[in-house]
LUMBA-987572 format. One record per residue (C-alpha): residue number from 1; residue in one letter; chain; x, y, z. Coordinates in nm, 4 decimals. Example, Ala and Ser with C-alpha at 12.3 -4.5 7.8 and 13.67 -1.06 7.14 Angstrom:
<tinus>
<tinu><num>1</num><residu>A</residu><chaine>A</chaine><xx>1.2300</xx><yy>-0.4500</yy><zz>0.7800</zz></tinu>
<tinu><num>2</num><residu>S</residu><chaine>A</chaine><xx>1.3670</xx><yy>-0.1060</yy><zz>0.7140</zz></tinu>
</tinus>
This chain:
<tinus>
<tinu><num>1</num><residu>X</residu><chaine>A</chaine><xx>0.3779</xx><yy>1.8863</yy><zz>0.8929</zz></tinu>
<tinu><num>2</num><residu>X</residu><chaine>A</chaine><xx>0.4598</xx><yy>1.8719</yy><zz>0.5187</zz></tinu>
<tinu><num>3</num><residu>X</residu><chaine>A</chaine><xx>0.6211</xx><yy>1.5278</yy><zz>0.5434</zz></tinu>
<tinu><num>4</num><residu>X</residu><chaine>A</chaine><xx>0.3200</xx><yy>1.3813</yy><zz>0.7241</zz></tinu>
<tinu><num>5</num><residu>X</residu><chaine>A</chaine><xx>0.0743</xx><yy>1.4983</yy><zz>0.4673</zz></tinu>
<tinu><num>6</num><residu>X</residu><chaine>A</chaine><xx>0.2975</xx><yy>1.3716</yy><zz>0.1971</zz></tinu>
<tinu><num>7</num><residu>X</residu><chaine>A</chaine><xx>0.3322</xx><yy>1.0446</yy><zz>0.3740</zz></tinu>
<tinu><num>8</num><residu>X</residu><chaine>A</chaine><xx>-0.0516</xx><yy>1.0172</yy><zz>0.4279</zz></tinu>
<tinu><num>9</num><residu>X</residu><chaine>A</chaine><xx>-0.1155</xx><yy>1.0757</yy><zz>0.0600</zz></tinu>
<tinu><num>10</num><residu>X</residu><chaine>A</chaine><xx>0.1544</xx><yy>0.8369</yy><zz>-0.0824</zz></tinu>
<tinu><num>11</num><residu>X</residu><chaine>A</chaine><xx>0.0400</xx><yy>0.5639</yy><zz>0.1577</zz></tinu>
<tinu><num>12</num><residu>X</residu><chaine>A</chaine><xx>-0.3215</xx><yy>0.6265</yy><zz>0.0525</zz></tinu>
<tinu><num>13</num><residu>X</residu><chaine>A</chaine><xx>-0.2036</xx><yy>0.6140</yy><zz>-0.3255</zz></tinu>
<tinu><num>14</num><residu>X</residu><chaine>A</chaine><xx>-0.0178</xx><yy>0.2998</yy><zz>-0.2704</zz></tinu>
<tinu><num>15</num><residu>X</residu><chaine>A</chaine><xx>-0.2619</xx><yy>0.1155</yy><zz>-0.0480</zz></tinu>
<tinu><num>16</num><residu>X</residu><chaine>A</chaine><xx>-0.5842</xx><yy>0.2039</yy><zz>-0.2354</zz></tinu>
<tinu><num>17</num><residu>X</residu><chaine>A</chaine><xx>-0.4982</xx><yy>-0.0053</yy><zz>-0.5416</zz></tinu>
<tinu><num>18</num><residu>X</residu><chaine>A</chaine><xx>-0.3734</xx><yy>-0.2882</yy><zz>-0.3349</zz></tinu>
<tinu><num>19</num><residu>X</residu><chaine>A</chaine><xx>-0.6985</xx><yy>-0.2953</yy><zz>-0.1364</zz></tinu>
<tinu><num>20</num><residu>X</residu><chaine>A</chaine><xx>-0.9054</xx><yy>-0.2960</yy><zz>-0.4661</zz></tinu>
<tinu><num>21</num><residu>X</residu><chaine>A</chaine><xx>-0.6934</xx><yy>-0.5809</yy><zz>-0.5888</zz></tinu>
<tinu><num>22</num><residu>X</residu><chaine>A</chaine><xx>-0.7413</xx><yy>-0.7718</yy><zz>-0.2561</zz></tinu>
<tinu><num>23</num><residu>X</residu><chaine>A</chaine><xx>-1.1138</xx><yy>-0.7529</yy><zz>-0.2787</zz></tinu>
<tinu><num>24</num><residu>X</residu><chaine>A</chaine><xx>-1.1429</xx><yy>-0.8488</yy><zz>-0.6369</zz></tinu>
<tinu><num>25</num><residu>X</residu><chaine>A</chaine><xx>-1.2857</xx><yy>-1.1898</yy><zz>-0.7083</zz></tinu>
<tinu><num>26</num><residu>X</residu><chaine>A</chaine><xx>-0.9526</xx><yy>-1.3176</yy><zz>-0.8162</zz></tinu>
<tinu><num>27</num><residu>X</residu><chaine>A</chaine><xx>-0.8300</xx><yy>-1.2805</yy><zz>-0.4465</zz></tinu>
<tinu><num>28</num><residu>X</residu><chaine>A</chaine><xx>-0.9275</xx><yy>-1.6405</yy><zz>-0.3960</zz></tinu>
<tinu><num>29</num><residu>X</residu><chaine>A</chaine><xx>-0.6655</xx><yy>-1.7626</yy><zz>-0.6547</zz></tinu>
<tinu><num>30</num><residu>X</residu><chaine>A</chaine><xx>-0.3858</xx><yy>-1.9559</yy><zz>-0.5577</zz></tinu>
<tinu><num>31</num><residu>X</residu><chaine>A</chaine><xx>-0.0658</xx><yy>-1.7990</yy><zz>-0.4461</zz></tinu>
<tinu><num>32</num><residu>X</residu><chaine>A</chaine><xx>0.1050</xx><yy>-1.9243</yy><zz>-0.7619</zz></tinu>
<tinu><num>33</num><residu>X</residu><chaine>A</chaine><xx>-0.1495</xx><yy>-1.7355</yy><zz>-0.9860</zz></tinu>
<tinu><num>34</num><residu>X</residu><chaine>A</chaine><xx>-0.0999</xx><yy>-1.4292</yy><zz>-0.7568</zz></tinu>
<tinu><num>35</num><residu>X</residu><chaine>A</chaine><xx>0.2796</xx><yy>-1.4298</yy><zz>-0.7937</zz></tinu>
<tinu><num>36</num><residu>X</residu><chaine>A</chaine><xx>0.2295</xx><yy>-1.4558</yy><zz>-1.1679</zz></tinu>
<tinu><num>37</num><residu>X</residu><chaine>A</chaine><xx>0.0021</xx><yy>-1.1549</yy><zz>-1.1787</zz></tinu>
<tinu><num>38</num><residu>X</residu><chaine>A</chaine><xx>0.2308</xx><yy>-0.9618</yy><zz>-0.9700</zz></tinu>
<tinu><num>39</num><residu>X</residu><chaine>A</chaine><xx>0.5247</xx><yy>-1.0437</yy><zz>-1.1944</zz></tinu>
<tinu><num>40</num><residu>X</residu><chaine>A</chaine><xx>0.3306</xx><yy>-0.9713</yy><zz>-1.5219</zz></tinu>
<tinu><num>41</num><residu>X</residu><chaine>A</chaine><xx>0.4924</xx><yy>-0.6564</yy><zz>-1.6788</zz></tinu>
<tinu><num>42</num><residu>X</residu><chaine>A</chaine><xx>0.1464</xx><yy>-0.5406</yy><zz>-1.8245</zz></tinu>
<tinu><num>43</num><residu>X</residu><chaine>A</chaine><xx>-0.0048</xx><yy>-0.5571</yy><zz>-1.4747</zz></tinu>
<tinu><num>44</num><residu>X</residu><chaine>A</chaine><xx>0.2826</xx><yy>-0.3856</yy><zz>-1.3128</zz></tinu>
<tinu><num>45</num><residu>X</residu><chaine>A</chaine><xx>0.2491</xx><yy>-0.1030</yy><zz>-1.5867</zz></tinu>
<tinu><num>46</num><residu>X</residu><chaine>A</chaine><xx>-0.1327</xx><yy>-0.0725</yy><zz>-1.5042</zz></tinu>
<tinu><num>47</num><residu>X</residu><chaine>A</chaine><xx>-0.0838</xx><yy>-0.0513</yy><zz>-1.1203</zz></tinu>
<tinu><num>48</num><residu>X</residu><chaine>A</chaine><xx>0.2076</xx><yy>0.1929</yy><zz>-1.1969</zz></tinu>
<tinu><num>49</num><residu>X</residu><chaine>A</chaine><xx>-0.0231</xx><yy>0.4107</yy><zz>-1.4019</zz></tinu>
<tinu><num>50</num><residu>X</residu><chaine>A</chaine><xx>-0.3027</xx><yy>0.3838</yy><zz>-1.1411</zz></tinu>
<tinu><num>51</num><residu>X</residu><chaine>A</chaine><xx>-0.0522</xx><yy>0.4869</yy><zz>-0.8541</zz></tinu>
<tinu><num>52</num><residu>X</residu><chaine>A</chaine><xx>0.0686</xx><yy>0.7778</yy><zz>-1.0737</zz></tinu>
<tinu><num>53</num><residu>X</residu><chaine>A</chaine><xx>-0.2667</xx><yy>0.9141</yy><zz>-1.1437</zz></tinu>
<tinu><num>54</num><residu>X</residu><chaine>A</chaine><xx>-0.3872</xx><yy>0.8724</yy><zz>-0.7776</zz></tinu>
<tinu><num>55</num><residu>X</residu><chaine>A</chaine><xx>-0.0803</xx><yy>1.0584</yy><zz>-0.6474</zz></tinu>
<tinu><num>56</num><residu>X</residu><chaine>A</chaine><xx>-0.1609</xx><yy>1.3432</yy><zz>-0.8735</zz></tinu>
<tinu><num>57</num><residu>X</residu><chaine>A</chaine><xx>-0.5183</xx><yy>1.3486</yy><zz>-0.7650</zz></tinu>
<tinu><num>58</num><residu>X</residu><chaine>A</chaine><xx>-0.4262</xx><yy>1.3509</yy><zz>-0.4150</zz></tinu>
<tinu><num>59</num><residu>X</residu><chaine>A</chaine><xx>-0.1926</xx><yy>1.6223</yy><zz>-0.4439</zz></tinu>
<tinu><num>60</num><residu>X</residu><chaine>A</chaine><xx>-0.4567</xx><yy>1.8392</yy><zz>-0.6032</zz></tinu>
<tinu><num>61</num><residu>X</residu><chaine>A</chaine><xx>-0.7079</xx><yy>1.7733</yy><zz>-0.3121</zz></tinu>
<tinu><num>62</num><residu>X</residu><chaine>A</chaine><xx>-0.7831</xx><yy>2.0821</yy><zz>-0.1030</zz></tinu>
<tinu><num>63</num><residu>X</residu><chaine>A</chaine><xx>-0.6763</xx><yy>1.9981</yy><zz>0.2425</zz></tinu>
<tinu><num>64</num><residu>X</residu><chaine>A</chaine><xx>-0.6072</xx><yy>2.3489</yy><zz>0.3973</zz></tinu>
<tinu><num>65</num><residu>X</residu><chaine>A</chaine><xx>-0.9002</xx><yy>2.3422</yy><zz>0.6295</zz></tinu>
<tinu><num>66</num><residu>X</residu><chaine>A</chaine><xx>-0.8080</xx><yy>1.9916</yy><zz>0.7495</zz></tinu>
<tinu><num>67</num><residu>X</residu><chaine>A</chaine><xx>-0.4337</xx><yy>2.0821</yy><zz>0.7916</zz></tinu>
<tinu><num>68</num><residu>X</residu><chaine>A</chaine><xx>-0.5353</xx><yy>2.3798</yy><zz>1.0014</zz></tinu>
<tinu><num>69</num><residu>X</residu><chaine>A</chaine><xx>-0.7665</xx><yy>2.1869</yy><zz>1.2230</zz></tinu>
<tinu><num>70</num><residu>X</residu><chaine>A</chaine><xx>-0.4882</xx><yy>1.9158</yy><zz>1.2727</zz></tinu>
<tinu><num>71</num><residu>X</residu><chaine>A</chaine><xx>-0.2321</xx><yy>2.1884</yy><zz>1.3533</zz></tinu>
<tinu><num>72</num><residu>X</residu><chaine>A</chaine><xx>-0.4746</xx><yy>2.3371</yy><zz>1.5984</zz></tinu>
<tinu><num>73</num><residu>X</residu><chaine>A</chaine><xx>-0.5593</xx><yy>2.0080</yy><zz>1.7641</zz></tinu>
<tinu><num>74</num><residu>X</residu><chaine>A</chaine><xx>-0.1817</xx><yy>1.9506</yy><zz>1.7893</zz></tinu>
<tinu><num>75</num><residu>X</residu><chaine>A</chaine><xx>-0.1208</xx><yy>2.2821</yy><zz>1.9553</zz></tinu>
<tinu><num>76</num><residu>X</residu><chaine>A</chaine><xx>0.0787</xx><yy>2.4203</yy><zz>1.6664</zz></tinu>
<tinu><num>77</num><residu>X</residu><chaine>A</chaine><xx>-0.0170</xx><yy>2.7833</yy><zz>1.6883</zz></tinu>
<tinu><num>78</num><residu>X</residu><chaine>A</chaine><xx>0.2370</xx><yy>2.8911</yy><zz>1.4025</zz></tinu>
<tinu><num>79</num><residu>X</residu><chaine>A</chaine><xx>0.0866</xx><yy>2.6878</yy><zz>1.1276</zz></tinu>
<tinu><num>80</num><residu>X</residu><chaine>A</chaine><xx>-0.1777</xx><yy>2.8497</yy><zz>0.9250</zz></tinu>
<tinu><num>81</num><residu>X</residu><chaine>A</chaine><xx>-0.2724</xx><yy>2.7362</yy><zz>0.5641</zz></tinu>
<tinu><num>82</num><residu>X</residu><chaine>A</chaine><xx>-0.4844</xx><yy>2.8940</yy><zz>0.3193</zz></tinu>
<tinu><num>83</num><residu>X</residu><chaine>A</chaine><xx>-0.8138</xx><yy>2.6954</yy><zz>0.3617</zz></tinu>
<tinu><num>84</num><residu>X</residu><chaine>A</chaine><xx>-0.8201</xx><yy>2.6232</yy><zz>-0.0174</zz></tinu>
<tinu><num>85</num><residu>X</residu><chaine>A</chaine><xx>-0.4597</xx><yy>2.5044</yy><zz>0.0018</zz></tinu>
<tinu><num>86</num><residu>X</residu><chaine>A</chaine><xx>-0.4145</xx><yy>2.1661</yy><zz>-0.1914</zz></tinu>
<tinu><num>87</num><residu>X</residu><chaine>A</chaine><xx>-0.1964</xx><yy>1.8860</yy><zz>-0.0538</zz></tinu>
<tinu><num>88</num><residu>X</residu><chaine>A</chaine><xx>0.0648</xx><yy>1.9679</yy><zz>-0.3278</zz></tinu>
<tinu><num>89</num><residu>X</residu><chaine>A</chaine><xx>0.0844</xx><yy>2.3244</yy><zz>-0.2223</zz></tinu>
<tinu><num>90</num><residu>X</residu><chaine>A</chaine><xx>0.1170</xx><yy>2.2364</yy><zz>0.1400</zz></tinu>
<tinu><num>91</num><residu>X</residu><chaine>A</chaine><xx>0.3934</xx><yy>1.9636</yy><zz>0.0582</zz></tinu>
<tinu><num>92</num><residu>X</residu><chaine>A</chaine><xx>0.5835</xx><yy>2.2023</yy><zz>-0.1429</zz></tinu>
<tinu><num>93</num><residu>X</residu><chaine>A</chaine><xx>0.7251</xx><yy>2.2255</yy><zz>-0.5084</zz></tinu>
<tinu><num>94</num><residu>X</residu><chaine>A</chaine><xx>0.9229</xx><yy>1.8799</yy><zz>-0.4912</zz></tinu>
<tinu><num>95</num><residu>X</residu><chaine>A</chaine><xx>0.5929</xx><yy>1.7208</yy><zz>-0.4222</zz></tinu>
<tinu><num>96</num><residu>X</residu><chaine>A</chaine><xx>0.4822</xx><yy>1.7178</yy><zz>-0.7884</zz></tinu>
<tinu><num>97</num><residu>X</residu><chaine>A</chaine><xx>0.7604</xx><yy>1.4761</yy><zz>-0.8883</zz></tinu>
<tinu><num>98</num><residu>X</residu><chaine>A</chaine><xx>0.6669</xx><yy>1.2259</yy><zz>-0.6203</zz></tinu>
<tinu><num>99</num><residu>X</residu><chaine>A</chaine><xx>0.3809</xx><yy>1.0397</yy><zz>-0.7965</zz></tinu>
<tinu><num>100</num><residu>X</residu><chaine>A</chaine><xx>0.6039</xx><yy>0.9809</yy><zz>-1.1015</zz></tinu>
<tinu><num>101</num><residu>X</residu><chaine>A</chaine><xx>0.8887</xx><yy>0.8635</yy><zz>-0.8820</zz></tinu>
<tinu><num>102</num><residu>X</residu><chaine>A</chaine><xx>0.6673</xx><yy>0.6337</yy><zz>-0.6853</zz></tinu>
<tinu><num>103</num><residu>X</residu><chaine>A</chaine><xx>0.4993</xx><yy>0.4896</yy><zz>-1.0006</zz></tinu>
<tinu><num>104</num><residu>X</residu><chaine>A</chaine><xx>0.8389</xx><yy>0.4351</yy><zz>-1.1603</zz></tinu>
<tinu><num>105</num><residu>X</residu><chaine>A</chaine><xx>0.9200</xx><yy>0.2062</yy><zz>-0.8683</zz></tinu>
<tinu><num>106</num><residu>X</residu><chaine>A</chaine><xx>0.6107</xx><yy>-0.0003</yy><zz>-0.8658</zz></tinu>
<tinu><num>107</num><residu>X</residu><chaine>A</chaine><xx>0.7199</xx><yy>-0.2550</yy><zz>-1.1201</zz></tinu>
<tinu><num>108</num><residu>X</residu><chaine>A</chaine><xx>1.0206</xx><yy>-0.3304</yy><zz>-0.9034</zz></tinu>
<tinu><num>109</num><residu>X</residu><chaine>A</chaine><xx>0.8270</xx><yy>-0.3463</yy><zz>-0.5791</zz></tinu>
<tinu><num>110</num><residu>X</residu><chaine>A</chaine><xx>0.5583</xx><yy>-0.5765</yy><zz>-0.7404</zz></tinu>
<tinu><num>111</num><residu>X</residu><chaine>A</chaine><xx>0.8525</xx><yy>-0.7948</yy><zz>-0.8764</zz></tinu>
<tinu><num>112</num><residu>X</residu><chaine>A</chaine><xx>0.9847</xx><yy>-0.8227</yy><zz>-0.5171</zz></tinu>
<tinu><num>113</num><residu>X</residu><chaine>A</chaine><xx>0.6442</xx><yy>-0.8899</yy><zz>-0.3826</zz></tinu>
<tinu><num>114</num><residu>X</residu><chaine>A</chaine><xx>0.5879</xx><yy>-1.1815</yy><zz>-0.6544</zz></tinu>
<tinu><num>115</num><residu>X</residu><chaine>A</chaine><xx>0.9104</xx><yy>-1.3313</yy><zz>-0.5203</zz></tinu>
<tinu><num>116</num><residu>X</residu><chaine>A</chaine><xx>0.7798</xx><yy>-1.3208</yy><zz>-0.1677</zz></tinu>
<tinu><num>117</num><residu>X</residu><chaine>A</chaine><xx>0.4650</xx><yy>-1.4780</yy><zz>-0.2591</zz></tinu>
<tinu><num>118</num><residu>X</residu><chaine>A</chaine><xx>0.6435</xx><yy>-1.7638</yy><zz>-0.4403</zz></tinu>
<tinu><num>119</num><residu>X</residu><chaine>A</chaine><xx>0.8625</xx><yy>-1.8112</yy><zz>-0.1368</zz></tinu>
<tinu><num>120</num><residu>X</residu><chaine>A</chaine><xx>0.5687</xx><yy>-1.8110</yy><zz>0.0853</zz></tinu>
<tinu><num>121</num><residu>X</residu><chaine>A</chaine><xx>0.4035</xx><yy>-2.0750</yy><zz>-0.1355</zz></tinu>
<tinu><num>122</num><residu>X</residu><chaine>A</chaine><xx>0.7171</xx><yy>-2.2784</yy><zz>-0.1113</zz></tinu>
<tinu><num>123</num><residu>X</residu><chaine>A</chaine><xx>0.7070</xx><yy>-2.2558</yy><zz>0.2618</zz></tinu>
<tinu><num>124</num><residu>X</residu><chaine>A</chaine><xx>0.3318</xx><yy>-2.3404</yy><zz>0.3183</zz></tinu>
<tinu><num>125</num><residu>X</residu><chaine>A</chaine><xx>0.3686</xx><yy>-2.6983</yy><zz>0.3892</zz></tinu>
<tinu><num>126</num><residu>X</residu><chaine>A</chaine><xx>0.6586</xx><yy>-2.6368</yy><zz>0.6454</zz></tinu>
<tinu><num>127</num><residu>X</residu><chaine>A</chaine><xx>0.4497</xx><yy>-2.3700</yy><zz>0.8167</zz></tinu>
<tinu><num>128</num><residu>X</residu><chaine>A</chaine><xx>0.1528</xx><yy>-2.6068</yy><zz>0.8328</zz></tinu>
<tinu><num>129</num><residu>X</residu><chaine>A</chaine><xx>0.3735</xx><yy>-2.8682</yy><zz>0.9995</zz></tinu>
<tinu><num>130</num><residu>X</residu><chaine>A</chaine><xx>0.4918</xx><yy>-2.6058</yy><zz>1.2319</zz></tinu>
<tinu><num>131</num><residu>X</residu><chaine>A</chaine><xx>0.1501</xx><yy>-2.4942</yy><zz>1.3178</zz></tinu>
<tinu><num>132</num><residu>X</residu><chaine>A</chaine><xx>0.0446</xx><yy>-2.8545</yy><zz>1.3833</zz></tinu>
<tinu><num>133</num><residu>X</residu><chaine>A</chaine><xx>0.3349</xx><yy>-2.9228</yy><zz>1.6125</zz></tinu>
<tinu><num>134</num><residu>X</residu><chaine>A</chaine><xx>0.2973</xx><yy>-2.6011</yy><zz>1.8079</zz></tinu>
<tinu><num>135</num><residu>X</residu><chaine>A</chaine><xx>-0.0776</xx><yy>-2.6706</yy><zz>1.8491</zz></tinu>
<tinu><num>136</num><residu>X</residu><chaine>A</chaine><xx>-0.0059</xx><yy>-3.0416</yy><zz>1.9675</zz></tinu>
<tinu><num>137</num><residu>X</residu><chaine>A</chaine><xx>0.2397</xx><yy>-2.9059</yy><zz>2.2161</zz></tinu>
<tinu><num>138</num><residu>X</residu><chaine>A</chaine><xx>0.0032</xx><yy>-2.6356</yy><zz>2.3519</zz></tinu>
<tinu><num>139</num><residu>X</residu><chaine>A</chaine><xx>-0.3004</xx><yy>-2.8829</yy><zz>2.3362</zz></tinu>
<tinu><num>140</num><residu>X</residu><chaine>A</chaine><xx>-0.5005</xx><yy>-2.6468</yy><zz>2.1022</zz></tinu>
<tinu><num>141</num><residu>X</residu><chaine>A</chaine><xx>-0.7575</xx><yy>-2.7618</yy><zz>1.8637</zz></tinu>
<tinu><num>142</num><residu>X</residu><chaine>A</chaine><xx>-0.6305</xx><yy>-2.8441</yy><zz>1.5118</zz></tinu>
<tinu><num>143</num><residu>X</residu><chaine>A</chaine><xx>-0.6536</xx><yy>-2.5928</yy><zz>1.2513</zz></tinu>
<tinu><num>144</num><residu>X</residu><chaine>A</chaine><xx>-0.5988</xx><yy>-2.6533</yy><zz>0.8640</zz></tinu>
<tinu><num>145</num><residu>X</residu><chaine>A</chaine><xx>-0.5871</xx><yy>-2.3029</yy><zz>0.7383</zz></tinu>
<tinu><num>146</num><residu>X</residu><chaine>A</chaine><xx>-0.2390</xx><yy>-2.3132</yy><zz>0.6172</zz></tinu>
<tinu><num>147</num><residu>X</residu><chaine>A</chaine><xx>-0.2786</xx><yy>-2.6645</yy><zz>0.4626</zz></tinu>
<tinu><num>148</num><residu>X</residu><chaine>A</chaine><xx>-0.4466</xx><yy>-2.6347</yy><zz>0.1181</zz></tinu>
</tinus>
């Protein structure tokens, strides 16, 4: 149960900033500009700080009632948390270091993602050709979504 709660919290902490980034007006920029932004050390530091703060906030959320409801729904009669227990309390004492550890890896993850985006940009013409070939062979209508 603890591992599930920690995984849920960390996933939210990582995905929330990504979702905000994806919905920003800059999301329409080219893949090259996206790769540059992901590779920018200042941007990496900002995202890492956000992930760190969100992780700490999530660990402080009172989730005892929800955890009890989940345990009850799962048929776990042995689990009983204080209804006011926070995610961090349920996850255990080691959970307090998790936001910092995850934030520490954010620049590396973003750098790797920048490389992936650059690779995808380089592959775009080949993917567009592959899409066209497959559509022709399957007699499907033409689609130019990959060709920009």
